[in-house]
N, CA, C and O atoms as CSV, one atom per row, in Angstrom:
chain,resi,resn,atom,element,x,y,z
A,1,UNK,N,N,11.305,6.905,7.594
A,1,UNK,CA,C,12.480,6.548,7.709
A,1,UNK,C,C,13.162,5.394,6.681
A,1,UNK,O,O,14.345,5.353,6.343
A,2,UNK,N,N,12.275,4.633,6.349
A,2,UNK,CA,C,12.945,3.663,5.159
A,2,UNK,C,C,12.844,4.173,3.575
A,2,UNK,O,O,13.508,3.886,2.579
A,3,UNK,N,N,11.892,4.920,3.760
A,3,UNK,CA,C,11.573,5.535,2.573
A,3,UNK,C,C,12.183,7.040,2.142
A,3,UNK,O,O,13.410,7.139,2.158
A,4,UNK,N,N,11.460,8.119,1.789
A,4,UNK,CA,C,12.224,9.256,1.271
A,4,UNK,C,C,11.071,9.797,1.890
A,4,UNK,O,O,9.982,9.712,1.324
A,5,UNK,N,N,11.252,10.585,3.475
A,5,UNK,CA,C,10.204,11.478,4.479
A,5,UNK,C,C,9.937,12.674,3.649
A,5,UNK,O,O,8.882,13.301,3.746
A,6,UNK,N,N,10.842,12.977,2.874
A,6,UNK,CA,C,10.225,14.613,2.464
A,6,UNK,C,C,9.363,14.568,1.299
A,6,UNK,O,O,8.884,15.549,0.731
A,7,UNK,N,N,9.183,13.190,0.949
A,7,UNK,CA,C,8.035,13.000,-0.387
A,7,UNK,C,C,6.536,12.358,0.111
A,7,UNK,O,O,5.599,12.146,-0.659
A,8,UNK,N,N,6.530,12.132,1.394
A,8,UNK,CA,C,5.828,11.353,1.343
A,8,UNK,C,C,4.937,12.276,2.974
A,8,UNK,O,O,5.337,12.461,4.123
A,9,UNK,N,N,3.762,12.599,2.321
A,9,UNK,CA,C,2.642,13.058,3.142
A,9,UNK,C,C,1.991,12.146,3.805
A,9,UNK,O,O,1.568,11.172,3.183
A,10,UNK,N,N,1.762,12.266,5.253
A,10,UNK,CA,C,0.823,11.346,6.113
A,10,UNK,C,C,-0.568,12.220,6.683
A,10,UNK,O,O,-0.556,13.287,7.296
A,11,UNK,N,N,-1.452,11.611,6.378
A,11,UNK,CA,C,-2.452,11.878,7.286
A,11,UNK,C,C,-3.092,11.187,8.229
A,11,UNK,O,O,-3.872,10.403,7.689
A,12,UNK,N,N,-3.114,11.126,9.281
A,12,UNK,CA,C,-3.356,10.404,10.788
A,12,UNK,C,C,-4.687,10.664,10.897
A,12,UNK,O,O,-5.260,9.586,10.734
A,13,UNK,N,N,-5.678,11.753,11.135
A,13,UNK,CA,C,-6.914,12.395,11.628
A,13,UNK,C,C,-7.751,11.410,11.308
A,13,UNK,O,O,-8.587,11.185,12.184
A,14,UNK,N,N,-7.795,10.960,10.661
A,14,UNK,CA,C,-8.803,9.423,11.169
A,14,UNK,C,C,-8.528,8.411,11.682
A,14,UNK,O,O,-9.371,7.555,11.949
A,15,UNK,N,N,-7.228,8.297,11.936
A,15,UNK,CA,C,-6.811,6.916,12.465
A,15,UNK,C,C,-7.078,6.726,13.837
A,15,UNK,O,O,-6.890,7.775,14.452
A,16,UNK,N,N,-7.469,5.730,14.602
A,16,UNK,CA,C,-7.566,5.463,15.694
A,16,UNK,C,C,-6.276,5.329,16.960
A,16,UNK,O,O,-5.136,4.961,16.678
A,17,UNK,N,N,-6.588,5.591,17.948
A,17,UNK,CA,C,-5.382,5.375,18.969
A,17,UNK,C,C,-4.614,4.456,18.879
A,17,UNK,O,O,-3.421,4.678,18.672
A,18,UNK,N,N,-5.177,2.999,19.034
A,18,UNK,CA,C,-4.406,1.858,18.943
A,18,UNK,C,C,-5.191,1.133,18.011
A,18,UNK,O,O,-6.332,1.490,17.717
A,19,UNK,N,N,-4.597,0.059,17.496
A,19,UNK,CA,C,-4.986,-1.145,16.842
A,19,UNK,C,C,-4.370,-1.919,16.719
A,19,UNK,O,O,-3.181,-1.689,16.501
A,20,UNK,N,N,-4.805,-3.125,16.787
A,20,UNK,CA,C,-4.002,-4.997,17.620
A,20,UNK,C,C,-4.040,-5.468,15.438
A,20,UNK,O,O,-4.892,-5.722,14.588
A,21,UNK,N,N,-2.282,-5.298,15.534
A,21,UNK,CA,C,-1.709,-6.470,14.179
A,21,UNK,C,C,-0.264,-6.187,14.554
A,21,UNK,O,O,0.322,-5.550,15.428
A,22,UNK,N,N,0.088,-7.030,13.381
A,22,UNK,CA,C,1.768,-7.461,13.379
A,22,UNK,C,C,2.324,-5.954,12.926
A,22,UNK,O,O,2.192,-5.440,11.815
A,23,UNK,N,N,2.909,-5.455,13.963
A,23,UNK,CA,C,3.473,-4.283,13.272
A,23,UNK,C,C,4.651,-4.316,12.518
A,23,UNK,O,O,4.941,-3.394,11.756
A,24,UNK,N,N,5.370,-5.331,12.676
A,24,UNK,CA,C,6.346,-5.773,11.633
A,24,UNK,C,C,6.165,-5.735,10.084
A,24,UNK,O,O,6.710,-5.160,9.142
A,25,UNK,N,N,4.854,-6.869,10.315
A,25,UNK,CA,C,4.629,-7.302,8.988
A,25,UNK,C,C,3.830,-6.003,8.339
A,25,UNK,O,O,4.105,-5.569,7.221
A,26,UNK,N,N,2.982,-5.539,9.045
A,26,UNK,CA,C,2.259,-4.449,8.471
A,26,UNK,C,C,3.128,-3.096,8.285
A,26,UNK,O,O,2.765,-2.323,7.399
A,27,UNK,N,N,4.204,-2.784,9.036
A,27,UNK,CA,C,5.100,-1.838,8.466
A,27,UNK,C,C,5.821,-2.501,7.155
A,27,UNK,O,O,6.108,-1.643,6.320
A,28,UNK,N,N,6.130,-3.663,6.836
A,28,UNK,CA,C,6.596,-4.362,5.571
A,28,UNK,C,C,5.852,-3.658,4.530
A,28,UNK,O,O,6.342,-2.916,3.678
A,29,UNK,N,N,4.325,-4.033,4.717
A,29,UNK,CA,C,3.573,-4.066,3.547
A,29,UNK,C,C,3.919,-2.345,3.204
A,29,UNK,O,O,4.499,-1.983,2.181
A,30,UNK,N,N,3.537,-1.612,4.050
A,30,UNK,CA,C,3.882,-0.086,4.317
A,30,UNK,C,C,4.585,0.401,3.136
A,30,UNK,O,O,4.285,0.920,2.061
A,31,UNK,N,N,5.763,-0.012,3.830
A,31,UNK,CA,C,7.090,0.181,3.132
A,31,UNK,C,C,7.213,0.102,1.473
A,31,UNK,O,O,7.753,0.925,0.733
A,32,UNK,N,N,6.526,-1.178,1.105
A,32,UNK,CA,C,6.663,-1.824,-0.172
A,32,UNK,C,C,5.722,-1.175,-0.890
A,32,UNK,O,O,5.806,-1.137,-2.117
A,33,UNK,N,N,4.632,-0.536,-0.164
A,33,UNK,CA,C,3.683,0.379,-1.337
A,33,UNK,C,C,3.875,1.923,-1.345
A,33,UNK,O,O,3.551,2.795,-2.150
A,34,UNK,N,N,4.607,1.939,0.004
A,34,UNK,CA,C,5.019,3.667,-0.301
A,34,UNK,C,C,6.122,3.434,-1.234
A,34,UNK,O,O,5.923,3.877,-2.365
A,35,UNK,N,N,7.507,2.703,-0.978
A,35,UNK,CA,C,8.658,2.552,-2.541
A,35,UNK,C,C,8.234,2.396,-3.665
A,35,UNK,O,O,8.876,2.819,-4.627
A,36,UNK,N,N,6.869,1.652,-3.831
A,36,UNK,CA,C,6.721,1.294,-5.146
A,36,UNK,C,C,5.671,3.073,-5.747
A,36,UNK,O,O,5.690,3.559,-6.878
A,37,UNK,N,N,5.115,3.462,-4.848
A,37,UNK,CA,C,4.566,4.565,-5.039
A,37,UNK,C,C,5.574,5.898,-5.557
A,37,UNK,O,O,5.531,6.627,-6.548
A,38,UNK,N,N,6.398,5.828,-4.488
A,38,UNK,CA,C,7.492,6.805,-4.556
A,38,UNK,C,C,8.565,6.447,-5.982
A,38,UNK,O,O,9.243,7.344,-6.485
A,39,UNK,N,N,8.578,5.098,-6.478
A,39,UNK,CA,C,9.371,4.614,-7.815
A,39,UNK,C,C,8.738,5.187,-8.780
A,39,UNK,O,O,9.355,5.692,-9.718
A,40,UNK,N,N,7.300,5.197,-8.697
A,40,UNK,CA,C,5.986,5.315,-9.844
A,40,UNK,C,C,6.098,6.830,-10.154
A,40,UNK,O,O,6.020,7.276,-11.299
A,41,UNK,N,N,6.315,7.695,-8.884
A,41,UNK,CA,C,6.022,9.301,-8.880
A,41,UNK,C,C,7.412,10.015,-9.055
A,41,UNK,O,O,8.264,9.977,-8.167
A,42,UNK,N,N,7.635,10.813,-10.514
A,42,UNK,CA,C,9.316,11.524,-10.387
A,42,UNK,C,C,9.485,12.600,-9.524
A,42,UNK,O,O,8.758,13.590,-9.610
A,43,UNK,N,N,10.484,12.491,-8.598
A,43,UNK,CA,C,10.644,13.442,-7.937
A,43,UNK,C,C,10.441,14.648,-8.532
A,43,UNK,O,O,10.537,14.651,-9.759
A,44,UNK,N,N,10.110,15.974,-7.828
A,44,UNK,CA,C,9.583,15.838,-6.454
A,44,UNK,C,C,8.378,15.442,-6.371
A,44,UNK,O,O,8.047,15.591,-5.195
A,45,UNK,N,N,7.272,14.887,-7.150
A,45,UNK,CA,C,6.079,14.366,-6.790
A,45,UNK,C,C,6.007,13.998,-5.627
A,45,UNK,O,O,6.967,13.351,-5.208
A,46,UNK,N,N,4.793,14.287,-4.642
A,46,UNK,CA,C,4.846,13.730,-3.248
A,46,UNK,C,C,3.686,12.502,-3.148
A,46,UNK,O,O,2.750,12.355,-3.934
A,47,UNK,N,N,3.964,11.747,-2.093
A,47,UNK,CA,C,3.142,10.095,-2.413
A,47,UNK,C,C,2.225,10.793,-0.871
A,47,UNK,O,O,2.730,11.425,0.058
A,48,UNK,N,N,0.777,10.397,-1.061
A,48,UNK,CA,C,0.173,10.313,0.022
A,48,UNK,C,C,-0.204,9.136,0.691
A,48,UNK,O,O,-0.611,8.138,0.096
A,49,UNK,N,N,-0.087,9.219,1.860
A,49,UNK,CA,C,-0.692,8.145,3.099
A,49,UNK,C,C,-1.522,8.730,3.779
A,49,UNK,O,O,-1.392,9.755,4.448
A,50,UNK,N,N,-2.851,7.748,3.534
A,50,UNK,CA,C,-3.771,8.325,4.388
A,50,UNK,C,C,-4.349,7.059,5.643
A,50,UNK,O,O,-4.677,5.929,5.281
A,51,UNK,N,N,-4.371,7.323,6.518
A,51,UNK,CA,C,-4.926,6.039,7.510
A,51,UNK,C,C,-5.723,6.604,8.006
A,51,UNK,O,O,-5.572,7.781,8.336
A,52,UNK,N,N,-6.943,5.850,8.231
A,52,UNK,CA,C,-8.422,6.383,8.824
A,52,UNK,C,C,-9.544,4.896,9.368
A,52,UNK,O,O,-9.928,4.091,8.519
A,53,UNK,N,N,-9.782,4.808,10.283
A,53,UNK,CA,C,-10.932,3.935,10.739
A,53,UNK,C,C,-11.888,4.007,9.827
A,53,UNK,O,O,-12.193,5.152,9.495
A,54,UNK,N,N,-12.566,2.962,9.221
A,54,UNK,CA,C,-13.840,3.314,8.326
A,54,UNK,C,C,-15.057,2.711,9.189
A,54,UNK,O,O,-16.213,2.718,8.766
A,55,UNK,N,N,-14.690,2.198,10.420
A,55,UNK,CA,C,-15.793,1.349,11.131
A,55,UNK,C,C,-15.718,0.173,11.217
A,55,UNK,O,O,-15.862,-0.445,12.273
A,56,UNK,N,N,-15.464,-0.364,10.037
A,56,UNK,CA,C,-15.039,-1.874,9.834
A,56,UNK,C,C,-13.886,-2.330,9.967
A,56,UNK,O,O,-13.665,-3.426,10.482
A,57,UNK,N,N,-12.884,-1.460,9.467
A,57,UNK,CA,C,-11.681,-1.430,9.888
A,57,UNK,C,C,-10.539,-0.674,9.401
A,57,UNK,O,O,-10.838,0.067,8.465
A,58,UNK,N,N,-9.346,-0.641,9.749
A,58,UNK,CA,C,-8.264,-0.131,9.463
A,58,UNK,C,C,-8.030,0.113,7.802
A,58,UNK,O,O,-8.044,-0.853,7.040
A,59,UNK,N,N,-7.801,1.575,7.283
A,59,UNK,CA,C,-7.741,1.642,5.776
A,59,UNK,C,C,-6.760,2.308,5.622
A,59,UNK,O,O,-6.793,3.380,6.226
A,60,UNK,N,N,-5.287,1.972,4.660
A,60,UNK,CA,C,-4.352,2.655,4.711
A,60,UNK,C,C,-4.263,2.796,3.061
A,60,UNK,O,O,-4.056,1.947,2.194
A,61,UNK,N,N,-4.539,4.422,2.980
A,61,UNK,CA,C,-4.838,4.426,1.562
A,61,UNK,C,C,-3.319,5.480,0.812
A,61,UNK,O,O,-3.018,6.562,1.316
A,62,UNK,N,N,-2.553,4.894,-0.401
A,62,UNK,CA,C,-1.652,5.390,-0.511
A,62,UNK,C,C,-1.665,5.646,-2.026
A,62,UNK,O,O,-1.836,4.766,-2.870
A,63,UNK,N,N,-1.468,6.931,-2.270
A,63,UNK,CA,C,-1.621,7.665,-3.857
A,63,UNK,C,C,-0.489,8.204,-4.141
A,63,UNK,O,O,0.200,8.838,-3.341
A,64,UNK,N,N,-0.165,7.934,-5.564
A,64,UNK,CA,C,1.133,7.826,-5.895
A,64,UNK,C,C,0.835,9.145,-7.386
A,64,UNK,O,O,-0.341,9.391,-7.653
A,65,UNK,N,N,1.772,9.748,-8.077
A,65,UNK,CA,C,1.593,10.626,-9.015
A,65,UNK,C,C,2.074,10.250,-10.416
A,65,UNK,O,O,2.400,11.042,-11.301
A,66,UNK,N,N,2.065,8.706,-10.485
A,66,UNK,CA,C,3.014,8.095,-11.498
A,66,UNK,C,C,2.037,7.716,-12.295
A,66,UNK,O,O,0.863,7.844,-11.948
A,67,UNK,N,N,2.483,7.057,-13.789
A,67,UNK,CA,C,1.727,7.020,-14.880
A,67,UNK,C,C,0.613,5.779,-14.844
A,67,UNK,O,O,0.151,5.460,-15.940
A,68,UNK,N,N,0.217,5.163,-13.845
A,68,UNK,CA,C,-0.874,4.086,-13.398
A,68,UNK,C,C,-0.396,3.359,-13.853
A,68,UNK,O,O,0.526,3.524,-14.652
A,69,UNK,N,N,-0.813,2.405,-13.534
A,69,UNK,CA,C,-0.608,0.560,-14.152
A,69,UNK,C,C,-1.619,0.425,-14.795
A,69,UNK,O,O,-2.782,0.759,-14.570
A,70,UNK,N,N,-0.869,-0.371,-16.088
A,70,UNK,CA,C,-1.699,-0.867,-17.257
A,70,UNK,C,C,-2.989,-1.654,-17.145
A,70,UNK,O,O,-2.929,-2.581,-16.337
A,71,UNK,N,N,-3.675,-1.557,-17.520
A,71,UNK,CA,C,-5.300,-2.087,-17.449
A,71,UNK,C,C,-4.987,-4.041,-17.346
A,71,UNK,O,O,-5.197,-4.799,-16.398
A,72,UNK,N,N,-4.562,-4.267,-18.404
A,72,UNK,CA,C,-4.082,-5.918,-18.622
A,72,UNK,C,C,-3.062,-6.062,-17.491
A,72,UNK,O,O,-3.306,-7.164,-17.000
A,73,UNK,N,N,-2.152,-5.565,-16.904
A,73,UNK,CA,C,-1.717,-5.504,-15.700
A,73,UNK,C,C,-2.402,-6.113,-14.582
A,73,UNK,O,O,-2.058,-7.139,-13.996
A,74,UNK,N,N,-3.152,-5.564,-14.402
A,74,UNK,CA,C,-4.197,-5.356,-12.776
A,74,UNK,C,C,-4.452,-6.754,-12.062
A,74,UNK,O,O,-4.433,-7.264,-10.941
A,75,UNK,N,N,-4.685,-7.040,-13.298
A,75,UNK,CA,C,-5.502,-8.965,-12.547
A,75,UNK,C,C,-4.028,-9.340,-12.384
A,75,UNK,O,O,-4.317,-10.341,-11.729
A,76,UNK,N,N,-2.615,-9.386,-12.427
A,76,UNK,CA,C,-1.449,-10.311,-12.136
A,76,UNK,C,C,-0.977,-9.224,-11.180
A,76,UNK,O,O,-0.009,-9.721,-10.604
A,77,UNK,N,N,-1.156,-8.097,-10.761
A,77,UNK,CA,C,-0.272,-7.580,-10.292
A,77,UNK,C,C,0.138,-7.971,-8.781
A,77,UNK,O,O,1.163,-7.409,-8.396
A,78,UNK,N,N,-0.442,-8.781,-7.919
A,78,UNK,CA,C,-0.290,-8.876,-6.508
A,78,UNK,C,C,0.525,-10.220,-6.597
A,78,UNK,O,O,0.990,-10.651,-5.542
A,79,UNK,N,N,0.767,-11.007,-7.908
A,79,UNK,CA,C,1.308,-12.151,-8.145
A,79,UNK,C,C,2.754,-12.085,-8.140
A,79,UNK,O,O,3.205,-11.091,-8.709
A,80,UNK,N,N,3.641,-12.929,-7.618
A,80,UNK,CA,C,4.654,-12.917,-7.307
A,80,UNK,C,C,5.552,-12.678,-8.556
A,80,UNK,O,O,5.087,-13.052,-9.633
A,81,UNK,N,N,6.872,-12.058,-8.538
A,81,UNK,CA,C,7.560,-12.363,-10.067
A,81,UNK,C,C,6.646,-11.333,-11.036
A,81,UNK,O,O,6.889,-11.510,-12.230
A,82,UNK,N,N,5.838,-10.495,-10.813
A,82,UNK,CA,C,5.125,-9.774,-11.651
A,82,UNK,C,C,5.438,-8.069,-11.604
A,82,UNK,O,O,5.155,-7.365,-10.634
A,83,UNK,N,N,6.056,-7.596,-12.813
A,83,UNK,CA,C,6.659,-6.208,-12.580
A,83,UNK,C,C,6.480,-5.343,-13.515
A,83,UNK,O,O,6.146,-5.849,-14.586
A,84,UNK,N,N,6.604,-3.966,-13.499
A,84,UNK,CA,C,6.268,-3.360,-14.851
A,84,UNK,C,C,7.262,-2.475,-14.852
A,84,UNK,O,O,7.027,-1.366,-15.331
A,85,UNK,N,N,8.412,-2.729,-14.387
A,85,UNK,CA,C,9.538,-2.298,-13.715
A,85,UNK,C,C,10.673,-3.034,-14.528
A,85,UNK,O,O,10.451,-4.232,-14.705
A,86,UNK,N,N,11.750,-2.580,-15.012
A,86,UNK,CA,C,13.125,-3.255,-15.529
A,86,UNK,C,C,13.738,-3.710,-14.430
A,86,UNK,O,O,14.383,-4.746,-14.593
A,87,UNK,N,N,13.725,-3.203,-13.273
A,87,UNK,CA,C,14.569,-3.659,-11.999
A,87,UNK,C,C,13.543,-4.309,-11.000
A,87,UNK,O,O,12.345,-4.330,-11.279
A,88,UNK,N,N,13.983,-4.783,-9.954
A,88,UNK,CA,C,13.474,-5.653,-9.161
A,88,UNK,C,C,12.772,-6.584,-9.520
A,88,UNK,O,O,12.455,-6.895,-10.668
A,89,UNK,N,N,12.382,-7.276,-8.128
A,89,UNK,CA,C,12.054,-8.846,-8.347
A,89,UNK,C,C,10.732,-8.762,-8.730
A,89,UNK,O,O,10.489,-9.864,-9.223
A,90,UNK,N,N,9.703,-8.054,-8.785
A,90,UNK,CA,C,8.639,-8.606,-8.565
A,90,UNK,C,C,7.644,-9.267,-7.291
A,90,UNK,O,O,6.603,-9.925,-7.306
A,91,UNK,N,N,8.601,-8.693,-6.107
A,91,UNK,CA,C,7.790,-9.583,-4.951
A,91,UNK,C,C,7.364,-8.417,-4.142
A,91,UNK,O,O,6.610,-8.913,-3.304
A,92,UNK,N,N,7.423,-7.276,-3.951
A,92,UNK,CA,C,6.800,-6.507,-2.813
A,92,UNK,C,C,5.629,-6.373,-3.317
A,92,UNK,O,O,5.123,-5.929,-2.286
A,93,UNK,N,N,4.670,-6.389,-4.138
A,93,UNK,CA,C,3.319,-6.480,-3.953
A,93,UNK,C,C,2.766,-7.831,-3.516
A,93,UNK,O,O,1.698,-7.943,-2.915
A,94,UNK,N,N,3.601,-8.910,-3.873
A,94,UNK,CA,C,3.044,-10.188,-3.501
A,94,UNK,C,C,3.062,-10.236,-1.812
A,94,UNK,O,O,2.164,-10.707,-1.115
A,95,UNK,N,N,4.165,-9.701,-1.397
A,95,UNK,CA,C,4.326,-9.478,-0.020
A,95,UNK,C,C,3.442,-8.894,0.692
A,95,UNK,O,O,3.138,-9.301,1.813
A,96,UNK,N,N,2.827,-7.693,0.040
A,96,UNK,CA,C,1.631,-6.832,0.936
A,96,UNK,C,C,0.505,-7.659,0.433
A,96,UNK,O,O,-0.296,-7.580,1.364
A,97,UNK,N,N,0.181,-8.107,-0.114
A,97,UNK,CA,C,-1.260,-9.239,-0.150
A,97,UNK,C,C,-0.806,-10.733,0.561
A,97,UNK,O,O,-1.716,-11.546,0.727
A,98,UNK,N,N,0.337,-11.045,0.911
A,98,UNK,CA,C,-0.056,-12.286,1.435
A,98,UNK,C,C,0.226,-11.548,3.372
A,98,UNK,O,O,-0.048,-12.335,4.277
A,99,UNK,N,N,0.641,-10.395,3.690
A,99,UNK,CA,C,0.435,-10.169,4.575
A,99,UNK,C,C,-1.200,-9.273,5.199
A,99,UNK,O,O,-1.633,-8.872,6.279
A,100,UNK,N,N,-1.513,-9.298,4.222
A,100,UNK,CA,C,-3.195,-8.288,4.020
A,100,UNK,C,C,-3.832,-9.718,4.491
A,100,UNK,O,O,-4.453,-9.743,5.553
A,101,UNK,N,N,-3.687,-10.900,3.722
A,101,UNK,CA,C,-4.448,-12.100,3.640
A,101,UNK,C,C,-4.025,-12.882,5.121
A,101,UNK,O,O,-4.768,-13.755,5.571
A,102,UNK,N,N,-3.171,-12.613,5.600
A,102,UNK,CA,C,-2.533,-12.928,7.296
A,102,UNK,C,C,-3.315,-12.722,8.174
A,102,UNK,O,O,-3.756,-13.582,8.936
A,103,UNK,N,N,-3.732,-10.917,8.181
A,103,UNK,CA,C,-4.217,-10.530,9.136
A,103,UNK,C,C,-5.947,-10.676,8.882
A,103,UNK,O,O,-6.755,-10.276,9.720
A,104,UNK,N,N,-6.338,-11.308,7.599
A,104,UNK,CA,C,-7.773,-11.616,7.195
A,104,UNK,C,C,-8.501,-10.464,6.288
A,104,UNK,O,O,-9.701,-10.451,6.016
A,105,UNK,N,N,-7.394,-9.366,5.819
A,105,UNK,CA,C,-7.510,-8.027,4.853
A,105,UNK,C,C,-7.337,-8.242,3.402
A,105,UNK,O,O,-7.398,-9.363,2.898
A,106,UNK,N,N,-7.091,-7.017,2.647
A,106,UNK,CA,C,-7.335,-7.364,1.583
A,106,UNK,C,C,-6.166,-6.102,0.912
A,106,UNK,O,O,-5.704,-5.341,1.763
A,107,UNK,N,N,-5.809,-5.936,-0.223
A,107,UNK,CA,C,-5.015,-5.151,-0.564
A,107,UNK,C,C,-5.575,-4.749,-2.559
A,107,UNK,O,O,-5.504,-5.619,-3.427
A,108,UNK,N,N,-5.937,-3.695,-2.761
A,108,UNK,CA,C,-6.444,-3.082,-3.847
A,108,UNK,C,C,-5.704,-2.316,-5.091
A,108,UNK,O,O,-4.558,-2.034,-4.741
A,109,UNK,N,N,-5.816,-2.142,-5.636
A,109,UNK,CA,C,-5.465,-1.020,-6.637
A,109,UNK,C,C,-6.734,-0.167,-7.574
A,109,UNK,O,O,-7.902,-0.504,-7.769
A,110,UNK,N,N,-6.046,0.937,-7.998
A,110,UNK,CA,C,-7.308,1.657,-8.336
A,110,UNK,C,C,-7.033,2.684,-9.174
A,110,UNK,O,O,-5.975,3.058,-8.669
A,111,UNK,N,N,-7.214,3.386,-10.059
A,111,UNK,CA,C,-7.239,4.886,-10.639
A,111,UNK,C,C,-7.342,5.881,-9.815
A,111,UNK,O,O,-8.424,5.981,-9.237
A,112,UNK,N,N,-6.288,6.884,-9.521
A,112,UNK,CA,C,-6.238,7.678,-8.715
A,112,UNK,C,C,-6.691,8.901,-10.046
A,112,UNK,O,O,-6.316,9.073,-11.206
A,113,UNK,N,N,-7.725,9.601,-9.094
A,113,UNK,CA,C,-8.268,10.906,-10.233
A,113,UNK,C,C,-7.431,11.961,-10.358
A,113,UNK,O,O,-6.905,12.571,-9.428
A,114,UNK,N,N,-7.304,12.184,-11.599
A,114,UNK,CA,C,-6.026,13.374,-11.857
A,114,UNK,C,C,-4.491,12.445,-12.076
A,114,UNK,O,O,-3.465,13.011,-11.701
A,115,UNK,N,N,-4.400,11.327,-12.556
A,115,UNK,CA,C,-3.631,10.807,-12.712
A,115,UNK,C,C,-3.020,9.482,-11.347
A,115,UNK,O,O,-3.236,9.729,-10.160
A,116,UNK,N,N,-2.358,8.290,-11.729
A,116,UNK,CA,C,-1.390,7.921,-10.553
A,116,UNK,C,C,-2.375,6.322,-10.638
A,116,UNK,O,O,-3.100,5.838,-11.507
A,117,UNK,N,N,-1.931,5.863,-9.228
A,117,UNK,CA,C,-2.496,4.935,-8.610
A,117,UNK,C,C,-3.099,5.125,-7.526
A,117,UNK,O,O,-3.302,6.326,-7.350
A,118,UNK,N,N,-3.676,4.150,-6.298
A,118,UNK,CA,C,-4.171,4.290,-5.426
A,118,UNK,C,C,-4.527,2.971,-4.840
A,118,UNK,O,O,-5.497,2.332,-5.250
A,119,UNK,N,N,-3.614,2.485,-3.716
A,119,UNK,CA,C,-3.419,1.557,-3.308
A,119,UNK,C,C,-4.236,1.419,-2.182
A,119,UNK,O,O,-4.139,2.427,-1.481
A,120,UNK,N,N,-4.940,0.653,-1.756
A,120,UNK,CA,C,-5.594,0.613,-0.527
A,120,UNK,C,C,-5.419,-1.019,0.185
A,120,UNK,O,O,-5.647,-2.144,-0.259
A,121,UNK,N,N,-4.907,-0.510,1.487
A,121,UNK,CA,C,-4.401,-1.776,2.549
A,121,UNK,C,C,-5.507,-1.713,3.334
A,121,UNK,O,O,-5.778,-0.606,3.800
A,122,UNK,N,N,-6.375,-2.849,3.652
A,122,UNK,CA,C,-7.183,-2.616,4.641
A,122,UNK,C,C,-7.055,-4.220,5.704
A,122,UNK,O,O,-6.801,-5.314,5.200
A,123,UNK,N,N,-7.239,-4.051,6.842
A,123,UNK,CA,C,-7.230,-4.556,7.966
A,123,UNK,C,C,-8.488,-4.903,8.995
A,123,UNK,O,O,-8.679,-4.102,9.911
A,124,UNK,N,N,-9.342,-6.050,8.883
A,124,UNK,CA,C,-10.451,-5.799,9.322
A,124,UNK,C,C,-10.134,-5.561,11.268
A,124,UNK,O,O,-9.131,-5.933,11.876
A,125,UNK,N,N,-11.254,-4.901,11.797
A,125,UNK,CA,C,-11.210,-4.312,13.074
A,125,UNK,C,C,-10.663,-5.569,14.055
A,125,UNK,O,O,-9.544,-5.659,14.560
A,126,UNK,N,N,-11.766,-6.496,14.171
A,126,UNK,CA,C,-11.059,-8.015,14.453
A,126,UNK,C,C,-9.853,-8.689,14.098
A,126,UNK,O,O,-10.105,-9.583,13.290
A,127,UNK,N,N,-8.439,-8.599,14.431
A,127,UNK,CA,C,-7.806,-9.443,13.439
A,127,UNK,C,C,-7.997,-10.599,14.048
A,127,UNK,O,O,-8.244,-10.691,15.251
A,128,UNK,N,N,-7.873,-11.773,13.085
A,128,UNK,CA,C,-7.354,-12.794,13.362
A,128,UNK,C,C,-5.627,-13.137,14.071
A,128,UNK,O,O,-4.709,-12.319,14.122
A,129,UNK,N,N,-5.603,-14.253,14.444
A,129,UNK,CA,C,-4.031,-14.606,14.856
A,129,UNK,C,C,-3.102,-14.587,13.513
A,129,UNK,O,O,-3.314,-15.285,12.521
A,130,UNK,N,N,-2.165,-13.770,13.651
A,130,UNK,CA,C,-0.984,-14.050,12.593
A,130,UNK,C,C,-0.014,-14.838,12.641
A,130,UNK,O,O,0.926,-14.550,13.381
A,131,UNK,N,N,0.012,-15.982,11.901
A,131,UNK,CA,C,1.239,-16.766,12.199
A,131,UNK,C,C,2.360,-16.689,11.116
A,131,UNK,O,O,3.415,-17.305,11.274
């Protein structure tokens, strides 16, 4: 609802029935990732969001059809105020990283086969208390 649902394909076939995490914070992280992916992907290109239990944690994979993130920008991509766009604050991915860290998880970026970027938000199976 907070993005463009007609352009987001969600695959939950590998997702567990239940998982414990701070739902509001994880929702914010996912909204930030999906919004970025939508902005990077020219309409009507779709963004793919996949949720799966990998045996050790919960893996959210967000794949876009954009130009990809330049190699020189990748090391700093999750730092505050770093952005590749003319508009925006550069805080969205920093917030995602912080939310991942609060849950004992990680967020990474890779190149997507066929073009674009692939972001992975991973949360461990045994969450730590989020403060």
